[in-house]
KETORSE-441856 format. One line per 3 residues: number of its first residue (from 1); their letters; for each residue x, y, z of N, C-alpha, C. Coordinates in steps of 0.001 Angstrom, whole numbers. Example, Ala and Ser with C-alpha at 12.3 -4.5 7.8 and 13.67 -1.06 7.14 Angstrom:
2
1) AS) 13190,-5690,7800,12300,-4500,7800,13200,-3300,7800 | 12850,-2250,7080,13670,-1060,7140,12900,30,7870
This chain:
383
1) XXX) 19964,-4467,-21385,18734,-3785,-20995,17571,-4783,-20973 | 16790,-4747,-19897,15676,-5673,-19735,14543,-5324,-20697 | 14067,-6317,-21414,12937,-6092,-22321,11636,-6083,-21529
4) XXX) 10574,-5576,-22157,9277,-5538,-21507,8784,-6948,-21209 | 9034,-7887,-22128,8606,-9267,-21902,9350,-9881,-20718 | 10650,-9601,-20620,11419,-10118,-19485,10913,-9526,-18172
7) XXX) 10602,-8238,-18190,10052,-7607,-16992,8702,-8210,-16640 | 7901,-8469,-17659,6595,-9069,-17431,6742,-10394,-16685 | 7602,-11262,-17183,7773,-12572,-16548,8354,-12444,-15138
10) XXX) 9261,-11495,-14934,9863,-11307,-13615,8816,-10870,-12593 | 7973,-9928,-12978,6938,-9444,-12068,5926,-10539,-11768 | 5506,-11246,-12803,4517,-12303,-12597,5074,-13437,-11731
13) XXX) 6353,-13748,-11924,6990,-14793,-11117,7078,-14368,-9656 | 7373,-13096,-9420,7523,-12627,-8038,6204,-12737,-7277 | 5096,-12459,-7935,3795,-12605,-7287,3595,-14035,-6806
16) XXX) 3925,-14980,-7654,3745,-16384,-7290,4765,-16827,-6241 | 5941,-16205,-6244,6931,-16508,-5209,6417,-16087,-3838 | 5743,-14947,-3765,5161,-14498,-2504,4191,-15533,-1965
19) XXX) 3420,-16143,-2861,2404,-17120,-2451,2967,-18523,-2238 | 4206,-18751,-2617,4776,-20099,-2564,4912,-20625,-1137 | 4913,-19743,-136,5055,-20165,1252,3711,-20445,1924
22) XXX) 2627,-20245,1187,1299,-20431,1757,856,-21886,1702 | -4,-22268,2642,-736,-23520,2538,-1995,-23244,1712 | -2560,-24271,1148,-3740,-24080,310,-4842,-23350,1067
25) XXX) -4990,-23674,2348,-6051,-23056,3139,-5824,-21554,3347 | -4582,-21093,3207,-4276,-19672,3407,-4758,-18796,2248 | -5066,-19392,1115,-5419,-18630,-82,-6831,-18041,-43
28) XXX) -7685,-18519,857,-9113,-18213,759,-9656,-17247,1808 | -9180,-17251,3059,-9840,-16449,4095,-9863,-14949,3796 | -10912,-14303,4294,-11039,-12852,4240,-11556,-12395,5608
31) XXX) -10661,-12239,6589,-11094,-11922,7949,-11626,-10508,8136 | -11409,-9614,7174,-11941,-8252,7242,-12245,-7783,5829 | -13160,-6828,5699,-13578,-6376,4369,-12433,-5757,3577
34) XXX) -11476,-5114,4268,-10374,-4458,3557,-9292,-5428,3109 | -9383,-6673,3517,-8418,-7705,3133,-8967,-8498,1956 | -8111,-8784,988,-8505,-9662,-120,-7742,-10972,-15
37) XXX) -8387,-12094,-254,-7698,-13385,-185,-6577,-13461,-1216 | -5477,-14140,-899,-4379,-14275,-1867,-4834,-14831,-3209 | -5771,-15762,-3204,-6263,-16328,-4462,-6903,-15245,-5318
40) XXX) -7610,-14320,-4681,-8245,-13241,-5426,-7190,-12328,-6053 | -6139,-12001,-5318,-5063,-11177,-5871,-4450,-11833,-7106 | -4181,-13132,-7021,-3581,-13858,-8145,-4468,-13785,-9388
43) XXX) -5764,-13921,-9182,-6687,-13916,-10317,-6934,-12502,-10831 | -7118,-11560,-9928,-7418,-10184,-10341,-6281,-9581,-11156 | -5035,-9796,-10736,-3902,-9224,-11477,-3781,-9844,-12864
46) XXX) -4269,-11072,-13032,-4303,-11698,-14351,-5476,-11170,-15170 | -6625,-11017,-14518,-7794,-10449,-15181,-7480,-9074,-15756 | -6677,-8287,-15070,-6325,-6950,-15533,-5695,-7001,-16924
49) XXX) -4743,-7916,-17112,-4103,-8060,-18428,-5091,-8591,-19461 | -5921,-9537,-19048,-6889,-10098,-19977,-7894,-9041,-20423 | -8407,-8277,-19472,-9460,-7316,-19765,-8958,-6116,-20567
52) XXX) -7827,-5551,-20157,-7367,-4299,-20744,-6472,-4481,-21974 | -5913,-5673,-22139,-4991,-5871,-23270,-5435,-7014,-24180 | -5554,-8209,-23643,-5785,-9372,-24510,-7124,-9276,-25242
55) XXX) -8178,-8893,-24556,-9494,-8799,-25200,-9550,-7678,-26236 | -8683,-6685,-26049,-8724,-5522,-26937,-7757,-5624,-28113 | -6629,-6287,-27932,-5553,-6190,-28923,-5101,-7524,-29521
58) XXX) -5577,-8648,-29006,-5181,-9938,-29569,-6361,-10522,-30332 | -6198,-10636,-31634,-7275,-11132,-32485,-7692,-12542,-32074 | -8988,-12758,-32071,-9575,-14079,-31794,-9259,-14597,-30393
61) XXX) -8895,-13695,-29466,-8621,-14153,-28099,-9918,-14664,-27466 | -9823,-15793,-26800,-10950,-16378,-26101,-10691,-16300,-24606 | -11595,-15651,-23872,-11398,-15501,-22433,-11358,-16875,-21774
64) XXX) -10585,-16940,-20700,-10391,-18222,-20015,-11694,-18737,-19415 | -12433,-17841,-18775,-13692,-18223,-18147,-14555,-16965,-18044 | -15732,-16993,-18618,-16592,-15816,-18651,-16964,-15325,-17255
67) XXX) -17021,-16231,-16277,-17383,-15834,-14915,-16294,-15006,-14236 | -15051,-15112,-14730,-13943,-14479,-14027,-14030,-12951,-14068 | -14630,-12406,-15120,-14754,-10950,-15188,-15632,-10440,-14054
70) XXX) -16660,-11177,-13707,-17531,-10806,-12598,-16849,-11052,-11252 | -16168,-12194,-11132,-15562,-12586,-9863,-14347,-11746,-9495 | -13568,-11328,-10490,-12257,-10741,-10195,-12090,-9302,-10680
73) XXX) -13200,-8678,-11091,-13200,-7235,-11317,-13199,-6575,-9939 | -12353,-5573,-9728,-12265,-4954,-8407,-13267,-3825,-8242 | -13124,-2760,-9062,-13997,-1592,-8895,-14255,-856,-10201
76) XXX) -14086,-1512,-11328,-14216,-860,-12634,-15659,-925,-13125 | -16401,147,-12843,-17811,188,-13235,-17992,206,-14743 | -17009,753,-15458,-17102,802,-16917,-17087,-590,-17543
79) XXX) -16598,-1557,-16811,-16440,-2895,-17381,-17638,-3787,-17100 | -18342,-3533,-15993,-19515,-4353,-15716,-19675,-4664,-14243 | -20550,-5603,-13963,-20841,-5985,-12585,-19666,-6709,-11951
82) XXX) -19678,-6759,-10631,-18601,-7418,-9895,-19126,-7873,-8541 | -18389,-8748,-7890,-18747,-9165,-6533,-18442,-8028,-5561 | -19168,-7989,-4457,-18870,-7017,-3415,-17499,-7331,-2820
85) XXX) -16769,-6268,-2485,-15421,-6471,-1953,-15427,-7372,-717 | -16397,-7182,164,-16445,-7958,1404,-16777,-9428,1174 | -17193,-9788,-57,-17588,-11171,-360,-16499,-11952,-1091
88) XXX) -15312,-11377,-1225,-14265,-12078,-1976,-13855,-13392,-1309 | -13963,-13462,-3,-13619,-14702,691,-14622,-15821,449 | -15796,-15477,-86,-16812,-16499,-375,-16555,-17206,-1695
91) XXX) -15564,-16723,-2461,-15267,-17332,-3760,-14386,-18562,-3525 | -14989,-19637,-3045,-14218,-20869,-2825,-13871,-21554,-4143 | -14693,-21308,-5145,-14413,-21821,-6483,-14480,-20683,-7487
94) XXX) -13563,-20605,-8433,-12562,-21603,-8811,-11526,-21837,-7701 | -10947,-23024,-7736,-9947,-23379,-6754,-8589,-22773,-7068 | -7662,-22987,-6153,-6321,-22421,-6299,-5648,-22934,-7566
97) XXX) -5770,-24223,-7845,-5129,-24797,-9030,-5673,-24164,-10305 | -6973,-23909,-10337,-7575,-23309,-11524,-7106,-21859,-11695 | -6900,-21149,-10605,-6407,-19772,-10688,-4981,-19751,-11239
100) XXX) -4159,-20672,-10803,-2797,-20743,-11354,-2814,-21125,-12836 | -3766,-21986,-13216,-3902,-22329,-14632,-4334,-21096,-15430 | -5175,-20283,-14842,-5607,-19028,-15465,-4416,-18102,-15683
103) XXX) -3557,-18006,-14684,-2369,-17160,-14823,-1488,-17650,-15980 | -1301,-18937,-16100,-484,-19482,-17192,-1117,-19202,-18553 | -2426,-19307,-18595,-3154,-19043,-19840,-2954,-17588,-20268
106) XXX) -3106,-16679,-19328,-2910,-15255,-19620,-1460,-14986,-20017 | -511,-15572,-19304,911,-15358,-19617,1255,-15825,-21028 | 707,-16965,-21412,977,-17504,-22740,513,-16536,-23820
109) XXX) -647,-15957,-23632,-1179,-15034,-24637,-518,-13662,-24552 | -94,-13255,-23356,628,-11988,-23235,1973,-12060,-23953 | 2601,-13215,-23989,3849,-13368,-24752,3623,-13028,-26221
112) XXX) 2469,-13410,-26738,2160,-13123,-28141,1908,-11636,-28358 | 1087,-11043,-27487,700,-9652,-27722,1853,-8688,-27473 | 2774,-9037,-26576,3900,-8140,-26299,4926,-8130,-27425
115) XXX) 4789,-9033,-28360,5662,-9008,-29536,5209,-7960,-30547 | 4003,-7449,-30360,3504,-6407,-31253,4233,-5093,-30988 | 4575,-4383,-32027,5222,-3078,-31886,4134,-2010,-31790
118) XXX) 3411,-2072,-30694,2273,-1180,-30508,2498,-391,-29221 | 2678,905,-29336,2979,1728,-28171,1855,1706,-27140 | 615,1665,-27628,-514,1646,-26697,-538,361,-25892
121) XXX) -241,-758,-26550,-165,-2047,-25854,926,-2010,-24796 | 2096,-1489,-25158,3219,-1453,-24221,2923,-520,-23051 | 2236,587,-23305,1875,1506,-22223,912,842,-21251
124) XXX) -76,129,-21778,-1018,-580,-20924,-345,-1719,-20171 | 621,-2379,-20818,1353,-3457,-20153,2159,-2907,-18977 | 2780,-1739,-19157,3509,-1099,-18056,2558,-778,-16903
127) XXX) 1376,-281,-17229,382,-13,-16189,0,-1313,-15486 | -203,-2374,-16258,-558,-3660,-15672,514,-4200,-14754 | 1774,-4022,-15125,2870,-4507,-14282,2970,-3699,-12995
130) XXX) 2813,-2389,-13094,2823,-1569,-11880,1614,-1874,-11006 | 494,-2148,-11650,-694,-2566,-10923,-424,-3863,-10170 | 229,-4815,-10808,523,-6081,-10132,1523,-5879,-9001
133) XXX) 2476,-4975,-9185,3421,-4696,-8101,2712,-4087,-6894 | 1705,-3262,-7141,907,-2775,-6019,240,-3942,-5296 | -254,-4890,-6067,-914,-6044,-5450,78,-6965,-4757
136) XXX) 1329,-6941,-5141,2331,-7715,-4415,2465,-7208,-2981 | 2473,-5887,-2824,2530,-5333,-1467,1250,-5628,-706 | 114,-5480,-1373,-1151,-5807,-727,-1214,-7287,-357
139) XXX) -674,-8138,-1213,-608,-9568,-909,114,-9812,404 | 1283,-9196,554,2084,-9396,1762,1360,-8897,3002 | 753,-7731,2901,71,-7194,4075,-1235,-7932,4355
142) XXX) -1900,-8398,3305,-3108,-9204,3523,-2761,-10568,4112 | -1689,-11169,3645,-1239,-12445,4212,-924,-12273,5694 | -246,-11171,6024,82,-10933,7436,-1193,-10800,8262
145) XXX) -2188,-10077,7736,-3427,-9901,8491,-4156,-11237,8656 | -4193,-12016,7588,-4862,-13327,7657,-4196,-14214,8706 | -2870,-14307,8664,-2159,-15149,9630,-2216,-14544,11026
148) XXX) -2263,-13206,11099,-2329,-12550,12395,-3642,-12769,13114 | -4680,-13172,12375,-5974,-13502,12985,-6025,-14944,13471 | -5013,-15715,13118,-4927,-17105,13574,-4429,-17111,15020
151) XXX) -5137,-17739,15948,-4738,-17686,17365,-3393,-18320,17666 | -2839,-19101,16743,-1516,-19699,16973,-386,-18855,16401 | -715,-17725,15756,273,-16803,15192,1327,-17511,14334
154) XXX) 908,-18149,13240,1868,-18898,12418,2886,-18005,11725 | 4047,-18570,11434,5136,-17868,10757,4878,-17876,9256 | 5013,-16719,8624,4975,-16658,7165,6356,-16940,6603
157) XXX) 7353,-16211,7074,8728,-16398,6581,9682,-16001,7696 | 10397,-16979,8235,11282,-16706,9369,12504,-15880,8982 | 12721,-15677,7687,13857,-14865,7236,13513,-13377,7110
160) XXX) 12243,-13027,7246,11840,-11624,7129,11885,-10969,8503 | 12624,-9873,8610,12783,-9151,9870,12358,-7691,9720 | 11340,-7450,8920,10918,-6074,8650,10562,-5316,9915
163) XXX) 9920,-5981,10853,9467,-5284,12056,10621,-4888,12967 | 11820,-5373,12669,13006,-5000,13459,13852,-3927,12780 | 13377,-3374,11678,14147,-2338,10991,14298,-1103,11879
166) XXX) 15489,-489,11809,15799,669,12635,16119,1880,11771 | 16069,3045,12385,16499,4272,11720,18010,4265,11534 | 18450,4869,10469,19878,5006,10221,20371,6425,10474
169) XXX) 19431,7340,10710,19776,8742,10957,18924,9262,12099 | 19229,10472,12547,18432,11093,13589,18456,12609,13412 | 17836,13309,14344,17834,14759,14288,16794,15322,13336
172) XXX) 16859,16632,13134,15932,17341,12259,16693,18071,11162 | 16047,18223,10030,16627,18931,8888,15769,20159,8613 | 16418,21298,8426,15705,22535,8133,15568,22727,6631
175) XXX) 14350,22938,6186,14070,23228,4774,13730,24717,4671 | 14491,25474,3885,14288,26930,3820,12943,27309,3210 | 12489,28468,3596,11325,29068,2978,11567,29248,1487
178) XXX) 10522,29042,690,10715,29245,-736,9610,28661,-1579 | 9798,28782,-2897,8864,28222,-3873,9483,26944,-4443 | 8711,25874,-4421,9210,24563,-4860,8233,23963,-5866
181) XXX) 8753,23043,-6693,7908,22350,-7668,7576,20951,-7166 | 6316,20579,-7340,5787,19313,-6846,5159,18547,-8012 | 5362,17228,-8028,4731,16402,-9053,5748,15764,-9975
184) XXX) 5305,14745,-10695,6205,13982,-11553,6617,14786,-12775 | 7892,14632,-13107,8420,15270,-14310,9654,14483,-14730 | 9583,13801,-15858,10741,13038,-16297,10356,11812,-17084
187) XXX) 11334,10904,-17223,11133,9672,-17981,10644,8564,-17058 | 10143,7512,-17658,9726,6354,-16890,8266,6404,-16487 | 7837,5357,-15827,6428,5200,-15475,6046,6112,-14311
190) XXX) 4809,6591,-14351,4212,7294,-13221,2702,7150,-13325 | 2016,7307,-12193,554,7250,-12198,-30,8617,-12499 | -1264,8636,-12977,-1881,9914,-13347,-2036,10851,-12148
193) XXX) -2156,10307,-10931,-2339,11192,-9776,-1066,11939,-9388 | 62,11590,-10007,1313,12316,-9784,1482,13472,-10763 | 595,13553,-11748,749,14530,-12817,82,15862,-12468
196) XXX) 505,16885,-13196,69,18241,-12907,1128,18929,-12070 | 2376,18808,-12524,3482,19415,-11774,3205,20906,-11592 | 3446,21383,-10375,3054,22749,-10054,3949,23308,-8952
199) XXX) 3900,24609,-8798,4706,25296,-7790,3904,25475,-6504 | 4615,25369,-5382,4004,25632,-4075,4944,26520,-3274 | 4368,27330,-2428,5175,28132,-1513,5150,27474,-143
202) XXX) 6337,27300,453,6446,26686,1774,7187,27624,2720 | 6652,27766,3925,7410,28440,4967,8542,27538,5427 | 9536,28092,6061,10626,27272,6603,10069,26267,7610
205) XXX) 10593,25054,7585,10145,24037,8532,11295,23090,8865 | 11155,22412,9984,12143,21426,10425,11481,20059,10445 | 12023,19137,9660,11438,17803,9512,12397,16750,10052
208) XXX) 11866,15759,10746,12691,14718,11353,13370,13880,10280 | 14611,13499,10548,15331,12604,9640,15247,11164,10121 | 14315,10887,11018,14083,9533,11512,12594,9366,11776
211) XXX) 12121,8152,11684,10733,7845,11998,10601,7514,13481 | 9408,7636,13988,9140,7346,15393,9391,5867,15664 | 10022,5580,16786,10364,4199,17145,9312,3582,18063
214) XXX) 9426,2278,18272,8528,1590,19192,8655,2143,20606 | 9890,2398,21044,10096,2918,22393,9424,4272,22568 | 9556,5125,21561,8928,6443,21633,7415,6317,21652
217) XXX) 6892,5387,20881,5437,5225,20855,4932,4584,22142 | 5739,3712,22753,5355,3131,24041,5172,4219,25097 | 5992,5271,25028,5865,6375,25970,4485,7025,25846
220) XXX) 4030,7163,24622,2695,7714,24367,1621,6825,24988 | 1764,5510,24812,787,4571,25366,794,4646,26892 | 1992,4574,27491,2105,4550,28951,1684,5878,29566
223) XXX) 1768,6963,28800,1340,8274,29302,-171,8454,29197 | -859,7432,28746,-2315,7499,28638,-2805,8130,27354 | -1982,8058,26304,-2340,8693,25042,-3636,8203,24431
226) XXX) -3961,6930,24644,-5196,6382,24079,-6413,6681,24957 | -6189,7324,26104,-7294,7618,27028,-7592,9104,27155 | -6861,9940,26436,-7027,11392,26553,-7514,11968,25232
229) XXX) -8762,12376,25195,-9369,12876,23954,-8706,14146,23443 | -7952,14834,24309,-7347,16097,23902,-6346,15944,22769 | -5788,14757,22588,-4784,14542,21542,-5403,14126,20209
232) XXX) -6683,13793,20231,-7282,13127,19078,-8215,14035,18292 | -8197,13841,16971,-9245,14422,16149,-10584,13801,16547 | -11678,14504,16325,-12965,14019,16797,-13299,12641,16215
235) XXX) -13104,12467,14910,-13387,11161,14305,-12407,10103,14818 | -11171,10515,15093,-10191,9588,15641,-10565,9125,17029 | -11053,10043,17844,-11469,9668,19194,-12663,8719,19149
238) XXX) -13591,8959,18233,-14729,8049,18074,-14240,6661,17643 | -13260,6633,16745,-12690,5351,16282,-12032,4607,17434 | -11281,5318,18269,-10602,4701,19410,-11612,4124,20391
241) XXX) -12607,4913,20751,-13553,4473,21775,-14495,3382,21273 | -14931,3493,20031,-15865,2499,19495,-15195,1143,19262 | -13896,1175,18960,-13186,-76,18645,-12235,-521,19754
244) XXX) -12244,207,20878,-11410,-134,22036,-9934,-276,21631 | -9440,709,20881,-8051,699,20418,-7146,1132,21558 | -6093,365,21801,-5180,661,22908,-3715,641,22500
247) XXX) -3427,221,21267,-2042,66,20826,-2041,-125,19311 | -875,-90,18670,-816,-352,17227,-1372,-1729,16879 | -1767,-1882,15637,-2248,-3173,15150,-1186,-4241,15382
250) XXX) -1638,-5428,15790,-802,-6611,16026,-96,-6592,17379 | -231,-5535,18183,404,-5505,19501,-466,-6228,20525 | 171,-7018,21391,-513,-7749,22444,323,-7647,23722
253) XXX) -304,-7269,24813,415,-7226,26082,239,-8561,26782 | 1327,-9304,26883,1308,-10649,27437,2247,-10688,28624 | 1729,-11073,29800,2514,-11106,31036,3206,-9770,31286
256) XXX) 2495,-8688,30997,3008,-7365,31293,4010,-6816,30297 | 4262,-7542,29195,5242,-7087,28212,4603,-7053,26822 | 5004,-6047,26046,4459,-5903,24705,5087,-6904,23737
259) XXX) 4240,-7626,23053,4652,-8481,21952,3802,-8096,20733 | 4294,-8468,19547,3496,-8174,18360,3680,-9283,17331 | 2633,-9433,16513,2697,-10422,15445,3509,-9857,14300
262) XXX) 4454,-10622,13805,5331,-10211,12715,5263,-11248,11598 | 5942,-10971,10503,6018,-11958,9430,6744,-13220,9894 | 7410,-13116,11037,8142,-14225,11630,7447,-14712,12901
265) XXX) 6128,-14554,12952,5378,-15025,14097,5346,-14014,15231 | 4923,-14456,16411,4820,-13589,17576,6209,-13333,18154 | 6538,-12056,18312,7866,-11663,18793,7726,-10554,19834
268) XXX) 8756,-10403,20675,8807,-9263,21580,8982,-7990,20757 | 8327,-6926,21155,8477,-5646,20467,9882,-5115,20716 | 10596,-4840,19634,11946,-4279,19723,11822,-2780,19938
271) XXX) 12215,-2264,21101,12003,-830,21366,12778,80,20423 | 13874,-404,19849,14703,428,18979,14252,417,17523 | 13305,-453,17197,12828,-557,15819,11781,518,15544
274) XXX) 11492,713,14251,10535,1734,13819,9113,1222,14046 | 8281,2046,14662,6897,1648,14885,6178,1513,13536 | 5260,571,13473,4556,328,12216,3112,-67,12487
277) XXX) 2316,-118,11404,887,-435,11463,141,607,12304 | 381,1870,11956,-212,3010,12638,-1235,3672,11703 | -2395,4008,12230,-3396,4731,11450,-3047,6218,11410
280) XXX) -3700,6944,10497,-3535,8399,10483,-4011,8993,11803 | -5104,8468,12333,-5614,8974,13607,-4550,8856,14699 | -3870,7707,14756,-2836,7501,15775,-1623,8386,15528
283) XXX) -1235,8499,14248,-93,9347,13910,-364,10793,14304 | -1567,11276,14022,-1943,12641,14356,-1965,12855,15869 | -2524,11894,16608,-2591,12013,18065,-1194,11998,18679
286) XXX) -338,11130,18163,1027,11081,18695,1746,12407,18462 | 1592,12947,17244,2232,14225,16929,1724,15321,17867 | 425,15335,18143,-142,16342,19053,425,16171,20456
289) XXX) 566,14940,20895,1138,14650,22221,2575,15156,22318 | 3297,15080,21207,4690,15538,21163,4796,17045,20896 | 3668,17722,20802,3634,19146,20466,4294,19408,19108
292) XXX) 4080,18488,18185,4570,18602,16823,3411,18355,15865 | 3715,18107,14612,2666,17849,13616,3216,16922,12547 | 2332,16440,11687,2743,15650,10532,3082,16588,9382
295) XXX) 3983,16188,8477,4278,17031,7316,3135,17005,6318 | 2988,18065,5553,2104,18001,4397,2820,17193,3319 | 2077,16743,2302,2756,15981,1252,3691,16861,447
298) XXX) 3404,18152,354,4311,19060,-345,5621,19227,427 | 5518,19320,1752,6720,19402,2582,7519,18108,2491 | 6814,16975,2508,7516,15689,2432,8287,15574,1128
301) XXX) 7628,15858,1,8293,15706,-1295,9482,16659,-1421 | 9320,17877,-935,10419,18847,-1007,11622,18377,-208 | 11368,17733,930,12458,17276,1793,12986,15902,1423
304) XXX) 12335,15196,500,12617,13774,276,14037,13486,-205 | 14687,14455,-829,16068,14238,-1257,17063,14346,-105 | 16588,14786,1062,17492,14999,2195,17219,14081,3369
307) XXX) 16083,13400,3362,15724,12533,4481,15817,11067,4066 | 15948,10214,5072,15994,8773,4846,14568,8232,4830 | 14163,7626,3720,12804,7107,3640,12794,5784,2884
310) XXX) 11694,5038,3028,11529,3793,2291,11227,2589,3149 | 11300,2721,4481,11024,1582,5360,9556,1490,5775 | 8885,2633,5813,7466,2687,6166,6772,3711,5283
313) XXX) 5521,3439,4924,4709,4491,4338,4492,5546,5408 | 4580,6810,5029,4547,7883,6005,3294,8737,5809 | 2477,8774,6863,1272,9592,6809,1636,11067,6663
316) XXX) 931,11755,5797,1055,13200,5714,-243,13827,6179 | -200,15135,6418,-1392,15839,6856,-2148,16428,5663 | -2076,15733,4522,-2707,16200,3292,-3814,15248,2849
319) XXX) -4960,15831,2526,-6043,15047,1943,-5669,14654,520 | -6177,13499,89,-5908,13012,-1274,-6817,13741,-2247 | -6240,14697,-2964,-6963,15540,-3904,-6183,15645,-5212
322) XXX) -6841,16021,-6308,-6120,16160,-7575,-5195,17363,-7562 | -4069,17228,-8262,-3176,18355,-8470,-3800,19329,-9471 | -3308,20580,-9493,-3733,21488,-10563,-3420,20870,-11927
325) XXX) -4274,21084,-12881,-4109,20605,-14257,-4318,19100,-14387 | -4723,18416,-13292,-4938,16969,-13382,-6109,16667,-14310 | -5922,15705,-15195,-6979,15248,-16094,-7153,13747,-15938
328) XXX) -8330,13335,-15540,-8609,11908,-15385,-8741,11260,-16749 | -8028,10161,-17008,-8162,9479,-18298,-9587,8997,-18540 | -9942,8843,-19791,-11272,8373,-20146,-11413,6877,-19861
331) XXX) -12642,6440,-19707,-12935,5024,-19616,-12514,4385,-18311 | -12356,3052,-18356,-12056,2285,-17144,-10707,2650,-16542 | -9712,2962,-17376,-8394,3340,-16854,-8515,4577,-15965
334) XXX) -9458,5447,-16276,-9666,6642,-15476,-10199,6364,-14083 | -10701,5140,-13860,-11192,4772,-12531,-10068,4348,-11594 | -8860,4257,-12109,-7743,3708,-11327,-7462,4570,-10101
337) XXX) -7438,5902,-10259,-7089,6795,-9156,-8123,7884,-8897 | -8601,8509,-9970,-9355,9738,-9835,-10581,9658,-8959 | -11325,8563,-9038,-12592,8526,-8310,-12417,8307,-6806
340) XXX) -11171,8070,-6375,-10911,7875,-4950,-10421,9146,-4259 | -10472,10271,-4963,-9936,11509,-4404,-10936,12198,-3488 | -11324,11490,-2441,-12216,12028,-1422,-12092,11163,-171
343) XXX) -12081,11822,995,-12116,11141,2298,-10934,10200,2541 | -9797,10494,1923,-8616,9687,2155,-7417,10608,2387 | -6400,10073,3069,-5207,10847,3369,-4025,10284,2576
346) XXX) -3089,11165,2253,-1936,10783,1438,-816,10232,2315 | -219,9153,1861,1018,8627,2447,2120,8748,1406 | 3323,9006,1862,4442,9183,940,5560,8191,1261
349) XXX) 6448,8033,277,7608,7173,443,7394,5785,-114 | 7661,4796,703,7516,3381,360,7655,2612,1661 | 7501,1309,1605,7662,504,2819,8541,-705,2542
352) XXX) 8832,-1430,3605,9630,-2649,3505,8963,-3676,2598 | 7650,-3578,2428,6914,-4534,1603,6731,-4066,169 | 7170,-2853,-139,7001,-2306,-1484,7887,-3051,-2473
355) XXX) 7361,-3363,-3633,8115,-4110,-4632,9299,-3298,-5153 | 10310,-4009,-5586,11537,-3399,-6093,11226,-2466,-7258 | 11879,-1304,-7247,11712,-285,-8284,10270,219,-8376
358) XXX) 9562,200,-7261,8177,672,-7266,7989,1790,-6239 | 8979,2645,-6125,8872,3803,-5239,9493,5006,-5935 | 8894,6164,-5687,9357,7420,-6281,9134,8550,-5287
361) XXX) 9895,9622,-5446,9712,10801,-4609,8325,11400,-4797 | 7722,11171,-5967,6424,11784,-6276,5245,10834,-6078 | 5516,9598,-5670,4476,8575,-5529,3468,8994,-4458
364) XXX) 2184,8906,-4782,1128,9291,-3850,282,8068,-3497 | 524,7505,-2314,-321,6431,-1810,-1458,7072,-1010 | -2538,6340,-818,-3686,6940,-128,-4527,5863,531
367) XXX) -4950,6153,1757,-5818,5246,2501,-6737,6067,3404 | -7794,5430,3866,-8674,6066,4841,-7937,6211,6177 | -8367,7184,6954,-7616,7581,8145,-7505,6482,9194
370) XXX) -8443,5542,9222,-8405,4492,10240,-7612,3264,9813 | -7200,3204,8560,-6588,1971,8050,-5117,1878,8458 | -4718,692,8905,-3366,548,9440,-2734,-819,9191
373) XXX) -3324,-1611,8300,-2739,-2932,8060,-1556,-2878,7105 | -1331,-1714,6488,-103,-1523,5722,1040,-1189,6680 | 2280,-1223,6174,3436,-879,6999,3567,646,7040
376) XXX) 2727,1274,7883,2670,2726,7996,3429,3192,9225 | 4082,4360,9124,4810,4910,10248,4580,6400,10400 | 5396,7030,11251,5204,8443,11611,6510,9210,11452
379) XXX) 6461,10332,10724,7550,11297,10689,6988,12636,11185 | 7756,13316,12018,7278,14529,12653,7909,15793,12051 | 7178,16878,12202,7668,18207,11854,7458,19092,13069
382) XX) 8428,19935,13366,8281,20844,14501,7251,21921,14182 | 6439,22263,15184,5458,23334,15014,6158,24697,15049
């Protein structure tokens, strides 16, 4: 059985393995406000352990650098001031070498504190590891966005073929009318936003056992889907027209043929592969064009034991809101999920970039409706 310390080292090593293919210059850019530089991810995930565990539970611990709390705090108002998210790319110093030295410093002290038989320490360490695994996925998608803004479309890893993943099943599955239970219940780690297990009543519905493919989405594009306001929510139509959106993120029409930027550089779009990098607005418009709809998160979770999932985060037609009986934890830990329960939509499942053992049937991911730099896809439900 893997010990907590062994898991700690494995997770921390994997983060650095993701960055091992980068050039030094790749660690710093921030081409959009929603992207964080890889160097910032490396430091922030270390700051999390320092702030929430080492400063609180290790006697006489001396912080590595007093400025780091300001530089690498993400959104924890309870802890103090921080840099604006859009300014993370301006943090040219500390340099990459100093950030790696910071990680080693934190790891050395975490080895000491994890030897304590303290349940609260171990619970916080589990949260920190899951937090870092979330940042591993963000690292991969941020790296892709950074490289995708480079006009030469450089390769991150020629062995990664995520954009060529295909469905393994097809057709629709009928879920009977009935009362079902939703939310986490059991052993192991879960986030607070999964708690408040409760019953829901669902009418019978038919849910696809496959995600929408590139070929299917191309039909929407060629049919003028991005030019017909009738398929779009009002805010979605404003987003399309204001930003001149004509295709999924990373798609480029070159010499009359669709190509897209992948983790393996610029490639021809594989029509049989699963479409990805889709916003909620696009997913909703496509579903309307098909005379179908997106599943609610309750429908998705109820069907999750019968459908094939895990290759793309799947947009649901559910706003990100607290479950019944949800209680936000006190203090800074309570800022992790609860304060974001407004103006965002829920995604379910996991994606090709999700870290190992970091997906659950009850996992609730959430993003704003226009965001699409994650590996997001579309699953349909018949109206």
